[in-house]
TORPA-4810 file (N, C-alpha, C, O; in nm, 3 decimals):
<nodes>
NODE_1_1.197_-0.440_-0.048_1.219_-0.577_-0.006_1.103_-0.587_0.175_1.098_-0.509_0.270_M
NODE_2_1.059_-0.666_0.159_0.989_-0.738_0.268_1.055_-0.772_0.341_1.171_-0.754_0.305_T
NODE_3_1.043_-0.841_0.492_1.085_-0.939_0.588_0.969_-0.914_0.682_0.908_-0.814_0.719_F
NODE_4_0.958_-1.076_0.714_0.809_-1.120_0.853_0.947_-1.152_0.967_1.061_-1.197_0.951_S
NODE_5_0.874_-1.104_1.078_0.901_-1.075_1.205_0.888_-1.167_1.254_0.941_-1.230_1.162_V
NODE_6_0.840_-1.311_1.387_0.772_-1.345_1.447_0.801_-1.282_1.585_0.880_-1.195_1.621_R
NODE_7_0.756_-1.319_1.618_0.743_-1.277_1.807_0.718_-1.369_1.862_0.608_-1.422_1.846_L
NODE_8_0.825_-1.426_1.957_0.725_-1.619_2.023_0.596_-1.555_2.129_0.586_-1.488_2.231_K
NODE_9_0.508_-1.627_2.028_0.439_-1.610_2.098_0.301_-1.542_2.031_0.189_-1.557_2.080_G
NODE_10_0.332_-1.462_1.903_0.222_-1.360_1.890_0.283_-1.372_1.739_0.387_-1.426_1.701_E
NODE_11_0.163_-1.291_1.653_0.185_-1.334_1.456_0.311_-1.312_1.487_0.393_-1.285_1.575_Q
NODE_12_0.272_-1.352_1.296_0.439_-1.293_1.204_0.429_-1.118_1.200_0.327_-1.063_1.157_T
NODE_13_0.517_-1.060_1.238_0.521_-0.936_1.130_0.550_-0.867_1.049_0.670_-0.847_1.068_A
NODE_14_0.521_-0.817_0.971_0.586_-0.796_0.805_0.560_-0.630_0.851_0.473_-0.551_0.889_V
NODE_15_0.772_-0.647_0.799_0.837_-0.501_0.780_0.838_-0.505_0.583_0.822_-0.587_0.493_A
NODE_16_0.870_-0.339_0.603_0.908_-0.301_0.444_1.089_-0.246_0.454_1.142_-0.157_0.521_I
NODE_17_1.112_-0.287_0.412_1.277_-0.203_0.455_1.297_-0.148_0.242_1.304_-0.192_0.127_A
NODE_18_1.295_-0.004_0.340_1.308_0.127_0.213_1.493_0.064_0.148_1.516_0.082_0.029_S
NODE_19_1.574_0.014_0.214_1.657_0.037_0.189_1.696_-0.087_0.109_1.667_-0.181_0.184_E
NODE_20_1.762_-0.150_-0.038_1.833_-0.319_0.031_1.876_-0.375_0.129_1.958_-0.310_0.193_M
NODE_21_1.845_-0.500_0.174_1.985_-0.512_0.324_2.143_-0.525_0.302_2.200_-0.477_0.204_P
NODE_22_2.189_-0.577_0.376_2.293_-0.547_0.341_2.348_-0.753_0.289_2.305_-0.846_0.357_L
NODE_23_2.417_-0.771_0.196_2.428_-0.903_0.128_2.591_-0.951_0.139_2.689_-0.880_0.160_L
NODE_24_2.585_-1.069_0.121_2.738_-1.137_0.119_2.812_-1.145_-0.049_2.759_-1.159_-0.159_D
NODE_25_2.929_-1.133_-0.016_2.962_-1.178_-0.109_2.915_-1.367_-0.210_2.979_-1.428_-0.295_D
NODE_26_2.798_-1.394_-0.151_2.664_-1.507_-0.170_2.555_-1.496_-0.222_2.503_-1.568_-0.307_E
NODE_27_2.490_-1.337_-0.135_2.372_-1.283_-0.205_2.293_-1.369_-0.086_2.191_-1.437_-0.096_G
NODE_28_2.376_-1.342_0.029_2.265_-1.391_0.179_2.321_-1.234_0.274_2.422_-1.164_0.266_Q
NODE_29_2.183_-1.228_0.369_2.109_-1.099_0.378_2.227_-1.181_0.496_2.266_-1.289_0.541_V
NODE_30_2.246_-1.001_0.501_2.407_-1.031_0.597_2.320_-0.937_0.718_2.321_-0.974_0.835_M
NODE_31_2.240_-0.802_0.670_2.157_-0.718_0.882_2.067_-0.684_0.767_2.079_-0.687_0.645_A
NODE_32_1.962_-0.645_0.862_1.845_-0.585_0.796_1.819_-0.431_0.905_1.869_-0.411_1.016_V
NODE_33_1.761_-0.374_0.855_1.676_-0.229_1.006_1.546_-0.354_1.067_1.466_-0.440_1.028_R
NODE_34_1.616_-0.266_1.221_1.477_-0.412_1.285_1.372_-0.263_1.287_1.371_-0.140_1.301_C
NODE_35_1.275_-0.411_1.256_1.128_-0.314_1.265_1.084_-0.247_1.418_1.037_-0.138_1.453_P
NODE_36_1.103_-0.304_1.451_1.032_-0.260_1.545_0.981_-0.088_1.618_1.043_0.015_1.589_A
NODE_37_0.911_-0.091_1.672_0.860_0.088_1.654_0.955_0.169_1.772_0.929_0.178_1.892_A
NODE_38_1.050_0.214_1.713_1.135_0.333_1.806_1.197_0.267_1.793_1.226_0.253_1.911_G
NODE_39_1.296_0.152_1.714_1.439_0.151_1.704_1.503_0.183_1.576_1.588_0.271_1.562_C
NODE_40_1.450_0.094_1.466_1.527_0.141_1.320_1.654_0.102_1.320_1.697_0.119_1.206_G
NODE_41_1.789_0.030_1.434_1.902_-0.005_1.376_1.898_-0.079_1.328_1.809_-0.163_1.342_A
NODE_42_2.004_-0.088_1.233_2.059_-0.189_1.188_2.061_-0.312_1.250_2.059_-0.297_1.372_L
NODE_43_2.064_-0.407_1.222_2.117_-0.574_1.347_2.183_-0.658_1.207_2.141_-0.703_1.100_V
NODE_44_2.235_-0.655_1.237_2.255_-0.783_1.189_2.210_-0.973_1.216_2.204_-1.014_1.332_D
NODE_45_2.186_-1.055_1.116_2.156_-1.160_1.144_2.225_-1.254_1.196_2.341_-1.250_1.156_L
NODE_46_2.206_-1.322_1.255_2.378_-1.447_1.266_2.149_-1.553_1.318_2.051_-1.547_1.391_I
NODE_47_2.224_-1.635_1.186_2.098_-1.849_1.205_2.019_-1.759_1.198_1.964_-1.754_1.308_N
NODE_48_1.974_-1.669_1.123_1.850_-1.595_1.040_1.779_-1.589_1.156_1.681_-1.662_1.172_G
NODE_49_1.827_-1.486_1.264_1.787_-1.495_1.395_1.790_-1.237_1.396_1.832_-1.151_1.318_R
NODE_50_1.756_-1.236_1.461_1.808_-1.098_1.464_1.940_-1.071_1.599_1.965_-1.121_1.709_L
NODE_51_1.970_-1.015_1.554_2.081_-0.994_1.676_2.056_-0.906_1.768_1.995_-0.800_1.754_D
NODE_52_2.128_-0.973_1.909_2.075_-0.859_2.043_2.115_-0.724_1.968_2.176_-0.733_1.862_R
NODE_53_2.087_-0.621_2.012_2.087_-0.510_2.039_1.988_-0.435_2.110_1.884_-0.486_2.151_H
NODE_54_2.031_-0.262_2.132_1.961_-0.179_2.220_1.877_-0.073_2.158_1.934_-0.034_2.057_L
NODE_55_1.815_-0.039_2.169_1.721_0.062_2.159_1.684_0.121_2.337_1.657_0.075_2.448_V
NODE_56_1.705_0.251_2.267_1.694_0.355_2.415_1.707_0.301_2.527_1.616_0.281_2.607_L
NODE_57_1.922_0.246_2.555_1.948_0.207_2.649_1.928_0.074_2.655_2.024_0.014_2.704_G
NODE_58_1.799_-0.021_2.609_1.780_-0.099_2.695_1.787_-0.252_2.559_1.818_-0.244_2.440_R
NODE_59_1.755_-0.349_2.621_1.793_-0.436_2.504_1.623_-0.472_2.378_1.526_-0.534_2.422_E
NODE_60_1.626_-0.429_2.264_1.574_-0.469_2.232_1.454_-0.594_2.214_1.500_-0.707_2.234_C
NODE_61_1.281_-0.587_2.175_1.236_-0.694_2.177_1.298_-0.761_2.142_1.372_-0.846_2.191_H
NODE_62_1.249_-0.697_1.961_1.357_-0.809_1.882_1.436_-0.904_1.873_1.428_-1.007_1.806_T
NODE_63_1.543_-0.855_1.968_1.660_-0.927_1.979_1.603_-1.110_1.957_1.530_-1.185_2.022_S
NODE_64_1.660_-1.119_1.867_1.649_-1.348_1.859_1.540_-1.420_1.782_1.507_-1.531_1.741_G
NODE_65_1.502_-1.281_1.786_1.390_-1.333_1.688_1.381_-1.337_1.494_1.378_-1.278_1.386_V
NODE_66_1.381_-1.438_1.557_1.368_-1.537_1.406_1.341_-1.456_1.257_1.223_-1.420_1.260_P
NODE_67_1.392_-1.422_1.155_1.403_-1.300_1.004_1.341_-1.397_0.899_1.411_-1.498_0.891_V
NODE_68_1.250_-1.401_0.828_1.296_-1.405_0.659_1.247_-1.330_0.633_1.149_-1.261_0.660_M
NODE_69_1.379_-1.353_0.528_1.350_-1.195_0.414_1.283_-1.234_0.289_1.244_-1.349_0.272_V
NODE_70_1.271_-1.152_0.210_1.188_-1.141_0.057_1.202_-1.091_-0.027_1.248_-0.979_-0.004_G
NODE_71_1.175_-1.127_-0.216_1.160_-0.921_-0.203_1.098_-0.970_-0.287_1.089_-1.074_-0.351_E
NODE_72_0.999_-0.760_-0.263_0.836_-0.704_-0.253_0.777_-0.686_-0.432_0.663_-0.647_-0.456_D
</nodes>
């Protein structure tokens, strides 16, 4: 499974998930692992964006960025 994350003002970052994302009953992606270096938190997707989450006690810089999920 691959997914891409676009940070504001930056190129799209593509991450490869070693595990399937969490899906709801309709097959929509509910959560993925954060691709940020040093994070890796399991993060909910809210309206196609990574939910706010913390890494090392601070808000992760990928919080709120849009995510596109696809099969590799």
